[in-house]
N, C-alpha and C positions, 0 to 999 in steps of 0.2 A: 845698015843704017836704019832701015824700017823696023828691024827687031829692037834696036836701042830706043827708037821713038815710041814703039809700042810698050816697052818696059817702063819708060818715063811716064807715059799716060796712065798705065796700070797702077804705078806707084802713087801718082797724084790722086787717082780715084780712090784707092784703098786708104790713103792718109786722110782724105776728106770725105769719106763715105757718109758720116753722120750729118754734116751740114748739107751735103748734096741731097740726100734722101729727105731731109727735113725741108729744104727749099722746095723740092718737087711736091711734097705733101702740102705745104703752105700755099703754094701756087694753085694746086688743085682745089683746095678749100676756098681760096679767094674767088676763083672762077665759078665754082658752084654757088657760093653765097651771094655773089653779085652785089657786094657791098660798095657804096660810092667811094671812089679813090680818096677824096678829100677827108671823109670820115675816118678811113683806115689810116691815112697819114697823120691825122690829128691824134688818134689814139696811140699810134706808135711813138710820136713825138712826146706825148705825156708820159708814156711808160719808160721811155729812155731816161727822162729826168727823174723818174720815181724809183726805178728798179736797178739801174746800172751800178750804182754805188755798192749795193749789196752783192752783186755778182763779182765786182772788182775785189771785194774783200776776201775772195777765195784764192786769189792768185798767189800770194806770198807762201802759204802752206804747201801749195803744189810745187812751187820752185824749190822749197826746202825739203822736199821728199816726203811730206806728211800726207800726200794724197788729197782727196776731196774732204774738206773740213765740215762735216755735218754739225759740228759743235758750234757753228755760228749762231744757232738758235739761242745759245746762252747770251750772246750779245744782244739779240732781239728782245729777250726777256728783260735784260737790264734796261734797255731803252724804254720798254713799256712801263716797267716799275718807276723809272724816273719821271715819265710823262704823267703817270697817275698822281704822283706827289705834286708835280708842278700845277696840274689841274686843281688839286685840293687847295694849294696855296694861292690859286687864282692869279698866277703870273702869266700874262698874256703876250701874244705876238712874238716878235723876234727875240725878246728877252727870255720868254718861256722856252722857245726852241733851243736857244744857246745854253740855257741852264740845264735843260733835259739832256743835251749832248754832253755837257760837262759831268753831270752826275752819272749818266750811263757809261761814259768813258772811264771814270774812276772805278765803278763797279766791274767793268769789263776787264780792266787790268788784273784785278784779283781773280776773276773767273777764268780769264785766259791763262793765268799762271797755274791755277789748279788743273785745267785741262792739259796744259803743256806737260806738267809733272806726271799726270796720268798716262799720256800718250808716250812719254819716254819709257814707261814700264811696259808698254805694249807695242814695241817696235815690230814693224811688219804687219801689224793688225790695226793700224791707226784709224782707218775709215769706219770699220764696224765698231771700234771702241768709241769713236766720237759720236756715232749714231746712238749708241746705248747711253752715253753721257747726256745726250740731248733728251732722251726719254726720262732718265733719272732726274735731271734738272727740272723737267716739266712737272714731275710729281711734287717736287719741293715748291715750285712756283704756285701750283694749284693750292697746296696746303696754306701758303702764306696769304694768298689773295682771296681764298674762300673762308678761312677760319681765323687768321690772325688780324686781318684788317678790320677795324671796328671793335676788336676785343683787346688784344695785346698792343696793337698799333693804332693809335687814335687817328680818326679821320673826321674832319669838320664838315665836309660836304655830304650830307645825308642823302641827297638826291641820286648819288651814284652808288650808294650802298643798297644791298638787298633789304627787303621790307623789315626783317628782324634786326637790322642795324649791324649785322656782322657779314663780311664778305662783299666783294664788288659785284655790281650787276654784270650781265653778259656783255653789254656794250657800254662804252664810255664815250659820250659825244664830245668832240673837240671844237665844235662850232662856237665861235666867239672867243675862244681861248687860244688854241694853237692851229686851228684849221686854216691851211693855206698861208701860214705866216712867212714861209720862204717864197712860195709861188707868186704871191701877190706883190712882191717888192718890185719886180721888173718883168712885165709880160710883153713879148713881141708878137704881133698878130700879122701873119702873112697868108692871104687868101683863106681866111676863116680858120687857120691853124694856129693855135696858141703855143708859143714856145716860152716855157717858164725858165727865164735866163739864169736866175740865181742857182737853182738846183743843177742846171746844166753846167754852169761855171764851176760849181763844187766838184762835179764829176770830172771835168777837164783838169781841175787842180789835183784830184786824186791820181789821175792818169800820169800827170807830170811827176807827182811825188813817187809813184811806183817806179817809173822810168829812172828817176834820179837815185832812188834807194838801191835798185839793183846794180847800179854802177859804183856804189860805195864799197868800202871794205866789208861791211855787214852784208850787203847784197851778194858780194862774191862768196862770202861764207855760206849764205843760203844755197847758192848754186852748187858749191863744193859738197855740202852735206847732202843735198838732193841727188847728186850724181853717185857718190859713194861715201858712206859714213866712215868706213874703215880708213880710207885714204885721207879723208878730211881730218880724222883724229890724229893720224900719224903726221899730218902737216901742222899740227899744233892748234887746231880749231877745237874749241869747247863745243862738241856736238850737241849735248843735251841743252846747254844754255841757248845755243843758236836756235834750236827747235822751239824752245819755250818762247823766245822773243817773237818768232814767226807766228805762233798761235796767239800771243797777246795782241800783236798788230792786227791780225785777222779779226779777233773778237771785238776789239775797240772799233775798227772800221765797220763791222756788222752792226754795232750799237748805233753809230752815227747814221748809217744807211737806213736803219729801221725808223729812226726819228724822221728822216727825210721822207720815207715811204708813208708813215702814218699821218704827218701833217698834210700830205697830199690827199690821202684817203678821207680824212676828216672825222673818222670814228675809229676806236680801238675795240676790236672783238677780244674782250679780256682774256678768254681762255683758249682762243684758237688763232689769233693773228700771227703768232710767232711760229706755229707748228709747221706751216708749209714753206716758211722762208728758206730753210736749208734745202729742202727738196727742189723747189722751183728755181732757186738761184743756181744750184749745181746742175740741174737739167739745162738751164739756159747757157751756162758755160760750156757744157759738153756739146750742145747743139751748135755752138760757134766753132767747133773743131778742136777744143781742148781735150786732153787725156788725163789720166791719173798722174802722169809724170811731167806733163808739159802744158802750160797755159800762158796766154798773153792777153794784153789789153784788147787787141782786135778780136780775139776769141770771145771775150766778154761782150763787146759792143755788137758784133754780128749775131751772137747768141740771143741777146735781148731782143733785137729787131725780129729775128725769125720766130723765136719762141712765143713772143707776145703778139706777133701778127697772127699766128695760129690761134692764140687765146681769144683774140678779138673776133675772128671769123668762124670759129668752131660752132658756137650755138646756132648761128644763121645757116651754116652748111648742114648741120644736123637736122634743122627744121626743114630745109629744102629737100634733103634726101629721104628723111624718114617721117617728116611731119611732126617731130618732137624736138624742141630746142634742148631739152634736158639731156638727150643723147650726146649733144655737143659738149655739155658740161662734163659728162662721164668720160668722154673721149679725151678731154684736156688732161684729166688726172691720169688716165691710162697712158697717154703719150709721155707725160713727165716720168713715170716709172719705167716705161719701155725704153726711153732714151738713155737713162742711167744704166739699165741692164744691158742694152746693146753696146754702149760705150765701154763698159767694164768687160764684156765678152770680147770685144775687139782688142782691148788692151791685153787681155790674157792670151789671145790668139797671136798677137804680134810678138809678145814677150817669148812665147814658146817657139815661134818661128825663128826669132833672132838667136835663141839658145841653140837650136838645131843647126 
């Protein structure tokens, strides 16, 4: 009996090793930093409304067997491109945000289709392929917004262009245009903690949509393809088409998530805002206990809370321990990469153990 109980405990610990280690790390940083609890809760509440949508965008490809979709950065680029044009057209507030989502969604359907077609030619190597696609797309993005805007593509707002009139500035300010357009609709204040209800309700809506989708015929196809492509194909499922649909859904959701994220931030870092989206979203999902083959809504929510709690306290902890807050900044980046490496290593170890 004791042996069985020991095995169960060991199995639970091994299955949840990443969130457990990260929880202990975050708790240690919170104790060292001595940050006021209300401030920490306020920051976590804001980051839940700002970042959760992007993390949830990763779930469908994992269920469909495509692994961790680093190519969500293409959706983020589409969102930024849409927001640049909305700012140029001076469409403000909720109308501007909704138009940005619409344009970004249309662009993302096309980009997701291209990514899906490419990943179907790289079966078994989807994660590294999606990462390389992100780098390639970033090069195209830089070319368009550094050299084409203002020359081939007309732009009326010269204040967001570089001095020579070609290319966008490093930062585009959304203040007075799209800044807080969703956040400010409905704010609930509880003990000095602001809850931005509209973004939170959108996140809840996405959770319900994913839950519903996975119960439909398409959702069952995603699961079947994720478990075994050969068996799914012999069952009459169009495997390639199903995988493309999964990538398109993920890319469109990432585009909408990036619009939500940027209207909260209030500025667009033209050439860098999208770069860390894939890395930090994937790290947050893995911190919540997801793996390359399995991910759930709760993994995403727990991951956002733990990962961003550490993000908030790391600079203060670094300052207290070493006298330099910059060390905390470096530590945050290190942790993001380390979590992904550790989770992938654990996945490989479990797969090899199951095989033997």
